[in-house]
C-alpha positions in Angstrom: 123.7 180.5 155.4 125.9 183.4 155.7 129.8 184.0 153.9 131.5 187.2 153.7 135.2 188.3 151.9 137.4 190.9 151.8 139.3 191.4 148.6 142.3 193.5 148.6 140.6 196.1 147.6 140.2 200.7 147.6 137.1 200.9 147.5 135.2 197.2 148.5 135.3 196.9 152.0 133.8 193.3 151.9 131.2 191.1 149.5 129.0 188.8 151.1 126.1 186.1 150.7 123.4 184.8 152.4 120.5 181.7 151.6 117.5 181.7 153.6 116.5 178.3 155.0 113.8 179.3 156.7 111.8 182.5 157.9 113.2 184.5 160.2 114.7 187.5 161.6 118.5 188.3 161.6 120.3 191.2 163.1 122.5 193.9 161.0 125.0 195.9 163.2 125.7 199.1 162.5 128.0 200.1 159.8 129.4 203.1 158.4 129.9 201.6 154.6 127.1 202.1 151.8 125.3 198.4 151.1 124.8 197.7 147.5 122.7 194.7 147.6 120.7 192.1 145.4 118.4 189.3 146.3 117.0 186.4 143.9 113.4 185.8 145.8 111.7 182.3 146.4 109.8 183.0 143.2 112.5 184.4 141.1 111.8 187.7 141.1 115.2 190.5 141.2 115.4 193.1 143.6 118.2 195.7 144.3 118.9 198.4 146.8 121.4 200.8 148.6 121.2 201.0 152.2 122.5 203.8 154.0 125.1 203.9 156.9 124.1 203.7 160.3 124.2 204.5 163.7 122.3 201.4 165.2 121.7 197.7 164.5 118.5 197.0 162.0 116.5 193.5 161.9 116.3 192.7 158.7 113.7 189.5 157.7 114.1 187.1 155.3 111.9 184.3 153.2 112.8 180.8 153.0 114.5 180.1 149.9 115.8 183.9 149.4 119.3 184.3 148.3 120.9 187.3 148.4 124.3 189.2 148.2 126.1 192.4 148.3 128.8 194.6 148.0 129.8 197.0 150.8 131.8 200.0 150.0 134.2 201.8 151.9 133.0 205.4 153.1 134.9 207.3 150.7 133.2 205.7 147.8 130.5 208.2 146.6 127.1 207.5 144.3 127.1 211.3 142.4 123.2 212.5 142.8 122.5 210.4 146.3 122.8 211.3 149.8 124.3 209.4 152.3 122.8 211.8 154.8 119.9 211.2 153.6 120.1 207.2 153.2 121.4 207.3 157.1 119.3 204.0 158.5 117.7 203.7 155.3 117.3 202.6 152.0 116.4 203.1 148.5 115.6 200.4 145.9 116.6 200.7 142.2 115.1 199.5 139.1 115.6 195.8 137.7 114.5 195.3 134.0 115.2 192.3 131.9 117.9 190.9 133.5 119.7 194.9 133.9 119.8 197.2 137.3 119.2 201.0 136.7 122.2 203.3 138.6 122.9 206.9 138.1 120.7 206.5 135.0 122.5 203.5 133.3 121.9 200.4 133.1 124.6 197.1 133.7 123.6 193.7 133.9 122.5 192.1 136.9 125.9 190.5 138.6 125.8 187.4 140.5 127.6 186.9 143.4 130.9 185.8 141.7 130.6 188.7 139.5 130.3 191.9 142.3 133.9 192.6 142.6 134.1 193.4 138.7 130.8 194.8 138.8 132.1 197.0 140.9 135.1 198.1 138.8 132.5 198.3 135.9 131.0 201.0 137.6 133.9 202.8 138.9 134.8 203.2 135.1 131.3 204.2 134.4 131.7 206.6 136.8 128.4 205.5 138.6 130.8 205.6 141.5 133.6 207.5 142.6 136.1 207.7 145.2 137.0 211.2 147.3 140.2 210.9 147.8 140.0 213.8 149.8 138.2 212.3 152.6 140.1 208.7 151.9 143.1 211.0 153.2 141.1 212.0 156.1 140.0 208.9 157.3 143.3 207.4 157.4 144.7 210.3 159.6 146.9 212.2 156.3 144.9 215.2 156.9 147.4 217.7 158.4 146.8 219.8 155.2 143.0 220.3 155.6 141.4 222.6 158.5 139.6 221.0 161.1 136.1 222.3 159.9 137.4 221.7 156.4 137.6 218.1 157.6 134.4 217.9 159.5 132.7 219.3 156.5 133.9 216.7 153.6 134.0 213.4 155.8 130.3 214.1 156.6 129.2 215.3 153.0 131.0 212.2 151.7 130.2 209.2 154.3 126.7 211.2 156.3 128.6 210.8 159.7 131.2 212.5 161.6 135.0 211.4 161.9 133.8 211.1 165.5 130.7 208.5 164.6 133.0 206.6 162.2 135.6 206.5 165.2 132.9 204.9 167.5 131.5 202.4 164.9 135.5 201.0 164.1 136.3 200.7 167.8 132.9 199.0 168.3 133.7 196.2 165.7 137.1 195.9 166.7 135.6 195.1 170.2 133.6 193.0 168.9 136.1 191.1 167.0 138.6 190.6 170.1 135.5 189.4 172.4 134.4 187.1 169.4 138.6 185.4 170.2 137.6 185.2 173.6 139.9 188.3 175.2 138.0 189.7 178.4 135.2 192.8 178.2 137.8 195.0 180.1 140.3 193.7 177.9 138.7 194.5 174.5 137.7 198.0 176.3 141.3 198.9 177.2 142.9 197.8 174.0 140.2 199.7 171.6 140.5 203.1 173.4 136.8 202.7 175.5 137.4 204.4 178.9 135.8 201.8 180.8 133.9 198.1 180.2 130.2 200.4 180.8 131.6 202.1 177.8 131.7 199.5 175.7 129.1 197.9 177.3 127.0 200.5 175.4 128.4 201.3 172.5 127.9 197.1 171.7 124.3 197.1 173.0 123.0 200.1 170.5 125.6 198.8 167.7 125.7 195.4 168.0 122.7 194.4 169.7 124.8 192.3 172.4 126.4 193.3 175.0 129.9 191.8 175.8 128.8 188.9 177.8 126.2 187.9 174.8 129.1 187.9 172.5 130.8 186.0 174.6 128.4 183.6 175.2 127.6 183.2 171.6 130.7 183.3 170.5 
């Protein structure tokens, strides 16, 4: 079982939770967002970690009875002292002890799924998370005051990715959503700025692990 919601937030892309009803592997698409995740194992053990942005899909193994939840943080949100470039395609476990999770030297209460938005607000208040407003403006196209070299350097330092890579991920995600609605591959490619349908196919295969035809057949 999987569910997610997209709150009206300047820092949260989505909050999600998953409950494993069988032992299996599932696909996680490439994404430019950090994922701060929490897991309760079938034996009750509590785990937490930070997953970096990815340029290719990942396969994650789940165990029956496992309950996981987390918050995807928008690309301009940073955790001081942790490099997104070093976490690209990987993850970093964080210490969980006595009902608390330790981030940037602060022990904060381990959140449940319903607490994730308030938990994120608390991390911002404690300065464990920070918003890079310059990078937010650059990603939203409000970058006329910056040189191209400065934009490239600042965006990559904050997000771990180039603006071109972020654009590719965004266009592939938009095309995937259109395909789920039944829009044809050729129309999806044109509406999302791909050169042609073959370009869309290559991008979806690399970023989502599926071709347009597979998305349509499984929607």
